[in-house]
C-alpha positions as CSV (number, residue, x, y, z in Angstrom):
1,M,20.8,-31.7,51.8
2,N,18.5,-34.5,51.0
3,S,15.9,-34.5,48.3
4,D,13.1,-34.0,50.8
5,S,14.3,-30.4,51.5
6,S,14.5,-29.4,47.8
7,P,12.0,-26.6,46.8
8,I,9.0,-27.9,44.9
9,F,7.8,-25.7,42.0
10,P,4.4,-26.2,40.4
11,P,4.6,-27.2,36.8
12,P,4.2,-24.3,34.4
13,S,0.7,-23.9,32.8
14,P,0.7,-25.0,29.2
15,L,1.0,-22.4,26.5
16,S,-0.5,-22.3,23.0
17,Y,0.2,-20.2,19.9
18,R,-3.1,-18.4,20.7
19,D,-1.7,-17.4,24.1
20,A,1.2,-15.8,22.2
21,G,-1.2,-13.8,20.1
22,V,-1.5,-15.9,16.9
23,D,-4.9,-17.5,16.1
24,I,-4.4,-20.4,13.8
25,D,-8.2,-21.0,13.6
26,A,-8.8,-17.4,12.5
27,G,-6.2,-17.9,9.8
28,D,-7.9,-21.1,8.6
29,A,-11.2,-19.4,8.6
30,L,-9.8,-16.6,6.4
31,V,-8.4,-19.1,3.9
32,E,-11.9,-20.6,3.5
33,R,-13.4,-17.1,3.0
34,I,-10.7,-16.4,0.3
35,K,-11.1,-19.5,-1.7
36,P,-14.4,-18.6,-3.5
37,L,-13.0,-15.1,-4.2
38,A,-9.9,-16.5,-5.8
39,R,-12.0,-19.0,-7.9
40,R,-13.7,-16.0,-9.6
41,T,-10.3,-14.9,-10.9
42,L,-9.3,-18.2,-12.6
43,R,-8.0,-17.9,-16.1
44,E,-6.1,-20.0,-18.6
45,G,-2.7,-21.1,-17.3
46,V,-3.7,-21.7,-13.6
47,L,-2.6,-25.2,-12.6
48,G,-3.4,-25.0,-8.9
49,G,-5.5,-23.1,-6.5
50,I,-5.1,-21.5,-3.1
51,G,-3.5,-23.6,-0.4
52,G,-0.3,-25.1,-2.0
53,F,3.2,-24.2,-1.0
54,G,3.7,-22.6,-4.4
55,A,1.4,-21.3,-7.0
56,L,1.6,-23.0,-10.4
57,F,1.0,-21.2,-13.7
58,E,1.7,-22.2,-17.3
59,I,2.4,-19.5,-19.8
60,P,-0.3,-19.5,-22.5
61,K,0.9,-21.4,-25.6
62,R,-0.2,-18.6,-27.9
63,Y,3.1,-16.7,-27.0
64,R,5.9,-17.4,-29.4
65,A,8.8,-15.8,-27.5
66,P,7.4,-14.9,-24.1
67,V,9.2,-12.6,-21.7
68,L,8.0,-12.4,-18.1
69,V,7.5,-8.9,-16.6
70,S,7.1,-8.6,-12.9
71,G,6.1,-5.8,-10.5
72,T,5.5,-5.2,-6.8
73,D,4.0,-2.4,-4.9
74,G,1.9,-1.4,-1.9
75,V,-0.9,1.0,-1.1
76,G,1.2,3.4,1.0
77,T,-0.3,5.8,3.6
78,K,-3.7,5.6,1.9
79,L,-4.1,2.7,4.3
80,K,-4.1,5.2,7.2
81,L,-7.3,6.7,5.8
82,A,-8.7,3.3,5.4
83,F,-8.1,2.6,9.1
84,D,-9.6,6.0,10.1
85,L,-12.6,5.6,7.9
86,K,-13.0,1.9,8.5
87,R,-13.1,1.3,4.7
88,H,-11.3,-1.8,3.8
89,D,-13.1,-3.0,0.7
90,T,-11.4,-1.0,-2.0
91,V,-7.7,-0.8,-0.9
92,G,-7.3,-4.3,-2.4
93,I,-8.2,-2.8,-5.8
94,D,-5.5,-0.2,-5.2
95,L,-3.0,-2.9,-4.4
96,V,-3.6,-4.8,-7.7
97,A,-3.8,-1.6,-9.7
98,M,-0.4,-0.3,-8.7
99,S,1.4,-3.5,-9.9
100,V,-0.6,-4.4,-13.0
101,N,-0.6,-0.9,-14.4
102,D,3.2,-0.9,-13.9
103,I,3.8,-4.0,-15.9
104,L,1.2,-3.0,-18.5
105,V,3.3,-0.1,-19.6
106,Q,5.9,-2.5,-21.0
107,G,3.2,-4.1,-23.1
108,A,2.6,-7.0,-20.7
109,E,-0.6,-8.9,-20.2
110,P,-0.9,-9.6,-16.4
111,L,-1.1,-13.3,-15.7
112,F,-1.3,-13.7,-12.0
113,F,-1.1,-11.9,-8.7
114,L,0.0,-12.7,-5.2
115,D,-0.7,-10.6,-2.0
116,Y,0.9,-10.2,1.4
117,F,-1.3,-9.2,4.3
118,A,0.4,-8.5,7.6
119,C,-1.2,-7.5,10.9
120,G,-0.7,-7.7,14.7
121,K,-4.0,-9.5,15.4
122,L,-6.0,-11.0,12.6
123,D,-9.6,-9.8,12.2
124,V,-11.2,-12.2,9.7
125,D,-13.9,-9.8,8.5
126,T,-11.4,-7.0,7.8
127,A,-9.0,-9.3,6.1
128,A,-11.8,-10.8,4.0
129,A,-12.9,-7.3,3.0
130,V,-9.4,-6.5,1.8
131,V,-9.0,-9.7,-0.1
132,S,-12.4,-9.2,-1.8
133,G,-11.0,-5.9,-3.2
134,I,-7.9,-7.8,-4.3
135,A,-10.0,-10.3,-6.1
136,R,-12.1,-7.6,-7.7
137,G,-8.9,-5.9,-8.9
138,C,-7.7,-9.1,-10.4
139,E,-11.0,-9.5,-12.3
140,L,-10.7,-6.0,-13.7
141,A,-7.1,-6.8,-14.7
142,G,-7.9,-10.2,-16.1
143,C,-5.3,-11.9,-14.0
144,A,-5.6,-14.8,-11.5
145,L,-5.2,-14.5,-7.7
146,I,-3.3,-17.7,-7.2
147,G,-1.5,-17.2,-3.9
148,G,-0.5,-15.0,-1.0
149,E,0.5,-14.8,2.6
150,T,-1.4,-13.8,5.7
151,A,1.0,-12.9,8.5
152,E,-0.2,-12.4,12.1
153,M,2.6,-10.9,14.1
154,P,1.7,-9.8,17.6
155,G,3.4,-6.5,18.6
156,M,4.4,-5.5,15.1
157,Y,1.4,-3.4,14.3
158,P,-0.9,-1.1,16.2
159,E,-4.4,-2.6,17.0
160,G,-6.7,-2.5,14.0
161,E,-3.9,-1.8,11.5
162,Y,-2.3,-3.9,8.8
163,D,0.0,-3.6,5.8
164,L,-0.3,-4.8,2.3
165,A,2.1,-5.7,-0.5
166,G,1.3,-7.1,-4.0
167,F,3.2,-9.0,-6.6
168,A,2.1,-9.2,-10.3
169,V,3.6,-11.3,-13.1
170,G,2.8,-10.7,-16.8
171,V,4.0,-11.7,-20.2
172,V,4.8,-10.0,-23.4
173,E,6.2,-11.1,-26.8
174,K,9.9,-10.2,-26.9
175,D,9.5,-8.2,-30.1
176,A,6.5,-6.3,-28.6
177,I,8.1,-4.9,-25.5
178,L,7.4,-1.2,-25.1
179,S,10.5,0.8,-24.4
180,G,9.7,4.2,-25.8
181,A,12.9,4.1,-27.9
182,D,11.1,5.2,-31.1
183,I,9.2,8.1,-29.6
184,A,10.0,11.1,-31.8
185,P,9.1,14.8,-32.2
186,G,5.6,15.2,-33.6
187,D,4.2,12.3,-31.7
188,A,1.0,12.9,-29.6
189,V,0.6,12.3,-25.9
190,I,-2.8,10.9,-24.8
191,G,-3.9,11.2,-21.2
192,L,-6.3,8.7,-19.6
193,A,-8.4,10.0,-16.8
194,S,-7.6,9.0,-13.2
195,S,-10.3,8.2,-10.7
196,G,-8.7,10.5,-8.1
197,A,-5.4,10.5,-6.3
198,H,-5.1,6.8,-6.9
199,S,-2.5,5.6,-4.3
200,N,0.1,8.3,-4.5
201,G,0.8,11.5,-2.6
202,Y,-1.2,10.5,0.4
203,S,1.3,11.7,3.0
204,L,0.9,15.2,1.7
205,L,-2.9,14.7,1.1
206,R,-3.4,13.5,4.7
207,K,-1.5,16.5,6.0
208,I,-3.7,18.9,4.1
209,V,-6.8,17.0,5.2
210,A,-5.7,17.2,8.9
211,R,-5.1,20.9,8.6
212,A,-8.3,21.8,6.7
213,R,-10.5,19.4,8.6
214,P,-13.2,19.0,5.9
215,E,-16.6,17.4,6.6
216,L,-15.9,13.9,5.3
217,D,-19.5,12.9,4.9
218,A,-20.5,16.1,3.0
219,P,-21.3,15.9,-0.7
220,F,-18.3,16.9,-2.7
221,D,-18.0,15.7,-6.3
222,G,-21.1,14.7,-8.2
223,G,-23.0,13.8,-5.0
224,K,-20.2,11.6,-3.7
225,S,-18.9,12.3,-0.2
226,F,-15.5,13.8,0.4
227,A,-14.5,10.5,1.9
228,D,-15.5,8.8,-1.3
229,A,-13.3,11.1,-3.3
230,L,-10.3,10.5,-1.0
231,M,-10.8,6.7,-1.1
232,A,-11.7,6.2,-4.8
233,P,-9.8,3.1,-5.9
234,T,-7.0,3.4,-8.4
235,R,-8.2,2.9,-12.0
236,I,-7.0,-0.3,-13.7
237,Y,-6.2,0.3,-17.3
238,V,-5.3,-3.2,-18.4
239,K,-8.1,-4.3,-20.7
240,P,-8.6,-1.0,-22.6
241,L,-4.9,-0.6,-23.2
242,L,-4.3,-4.2,-24.2
243,A,-7.1,-3.8,-26.8
244,L,-5.4,-0.6,-28.0
245,L,-2.0,-2.4,-28.3
246,S,-3.6,-5.1,-30.4
247,A,-5.2,-2.5,-32.7
248,L,-2.5,0.0,-33.6
249,P,1.1,0.8,-32.9
250,V,1.8,2.4,-29.5
251,K,5.2,3.9,-28.9
252,G,5.2,4.2,-25.1
253,M,3.1,4.3,-22.0
254,A,3.7,5.8,-18.6
255,H,1.8,4.9,-15.4
256,I,1.5,8.2,-13.4
257,T,2.3,7.1,-9.9
258,G,4.7,8.5,-7.3
259,G,6.5,11.4,-9.0
260,G,3.4,12.6,-10.8
261,L,3.4,13.7,-14.4
262,T,6.7,15.4,-14.5
263,E,8.7,12.5,-13.1
264,N,6.9,9.5,-14.7
265,V,6.5,10.6,-18.3
266,P,10.3,11.1,-18.7
267,R,10.9,7.5,-17.8
268,I,9.8,6.4,-21.3
269,L,11.4,9.2,-23.3
270,P,14.6,8.7,-25.3
271,A,17.3,11.3,-25.2
272,G,16.7,14.4,-27.2
273,V,13.0,14.7,-26.9
274,Q,10.6,16.5,-24.5
275,A,7.0,16.0,-23.6
276,V,5.1,19.3,-23.5
277,L,1.8,18.8,-21.7
278,R,-1.0,21.4,-21.8
279,R,-2.8,21.7,-18.4
280,Q,-5.9,23.1,-20.0
281,S,-6.4,20.1,-22.3
282,W,-7.9,17.8,-19.6
283,T,-10.4,18.1,-16.9
284,R,-8.8,18.1,-13.4
285,P,-11.0,16.5,-10.7
286,P,-12.2,18.8,-8.0
287,L,-10.1,16.9,-5.4
288,F,-6.9,18.3,-6.8
289,D,-8.2,21.9,-6.9
290,W,-9.2,21.5,-3.2
291,L,-5.8,20.1,-2.3
292,Q,-3.9,22.8,-4.0
293,R,-6.1,25.5,-2.5
294,E,-6.2,24.2,1.0
295,G,-2.6,23.2,1.1
296,G,-1.2,26.2,-0.7
297,V,0.7,23.8,-3.0
298,A,2.7,25.2,-5.8
299,D,1.9,24.2,-9.4
300,A,5.3,22.4,-9.8
301,E,4.8,20.5,-6.6
302,M,1.3,19.4,-7.6
303,F,2.5,18.0,-10.9
304,R,5.4,16.1,-9.3
305,V,3.4,14.6,-6.4
306,F,-0.1,13.9,-7.8
307,N,-1.4,12.6,-11.0
308,C,-3.7,15.7,-11.3
309,G,-6.3,13.8,-13.2
310,I,-4.2,11.7,-15.6
311,G,-3.5,8.2,-14.5
312,M,-1.8,6.9,-17.6
313,A,0.0,8.6,-20.5
314,V,0.2,7.0,-23.9
315,V,2.4,8.1,-26.8
316,V,1.3,7.4,-30.4
317,A,2.3,8.7,-33.8
318,R,0.0,11.7,-34.7
319,E,-1.5,9.8,-37.6
320,H,-2.8,7.2,-35.1
321,L,-4.2,9.7,-32.6
322,P,-7.9,9.9,-33.9
323,E,-8.2,6.1,-34.0
324,A,-6.6,5.7,-30.6
325,L,-9.0,8.2,-29.0
326,R,-11.9,6.5,-30.6
327,L,-10.9,3.0,-29.4
328,L,-10.3,4.3,-25.9
329,A,-13.7,5.9,-25.8
330,E,-15.3,2.7,-27.0
331,S,-13.6,0.9,-24.2
332,G,-15.1,3.2,-21.6
333,E,-12.1,5.4,-21.0
334,T,-12.1,9.2,-20.8
335,A,-9.1,10.2,-22.8
336,W,-7.7,13.5,-24.2
337,E,-4.8,14.6,-26.3
338,I,-2.8,16.3,-23.6
339,G,0.4,17.2,-25.3
340,E,3.1,16.5,-27.9
341,I,6.7,15.4,-28.2
342,T,9.1,18.1,-29.2
343,P,12.9,18.3,-29.7
344,R,14.7,18.8,-26.4
345,K,17.7,21.0,-25.7
346,A,20.4,19.8,-23.3
347,D,19.3,22.3,-20.5
348,E,15.6,21.6,-20.8
349,A,13.5,19.3,-18.6
350,A,12.3,16.1,-20.2
351,T,8.6,16.9,-19.4
352,V,7.0,20.3,-18.8
353,V,3.4,21.3,-18.1
354,V,2.4,24.6,-19.6
């Protein structure tokens, strides 16, 4: 067969990354939108801004024996509500809160934060709204937003959906690390009010909402809509509690996240002691009453799934209780004495709510 009889195929049309579903220009546009948001979070120690291959941070020289404390978390299925309600401006606060509150309980000052935003197709306006919340969360926590990653991955996520992860690094003096080791019978437990369900228990919460089908725009709590109550961002306790730590001895702190009160407070208790929490000692937000009623949720399940109105527990010696409550109130926190530490028998739970 000679060459003249060979089949002739037209050259393939050229393909681009955009044809594959990834829009580099959109990613560049998002970076430009993010830069001024990140600049608002700058603090001592930041050596470089957004855009480098790695984020540079110098530990403040005021620390004598610094120990780095790190944490990572996401927002969970609360994001499903954000998609349904088209509310993307506060889930970034949730993202920051979940990590900075975690490292705070070991006495750490949050230094910097990085985020990971993943989607199937990048919508610049939506991503910018999310990052604006992340930047706001960093401002509330006093840490710098110094880096992150935006991943556009066609086919990985349903249209209009995304996922988030956050990473926080803080520092604490080695001799000031909070471990809870010296918590003893007679100590007082302080509860700091939550803003709502924070970012935990939303798989159960969403199931109850789907079954009860409430009017989301109807006034619910103090004039806010029901949707507002569902999406209230996680409270960030960093600045008030760092001020408390600098003013008086704190024996332990527990961030009330997944696992609720009965599974998070035990994480800071030494052997042989029990935290007895009195449910009538704090004001439970109406959202939790609604969830328990509409879902028929048992008391024990409520206290191990939701924070039930307490976002952070703090243990202090009883002699320091009045001053601690005063300082927290001056910092703008609503706080109550919610229980006490007692001796624990071998067959007793580490935390009970009575």
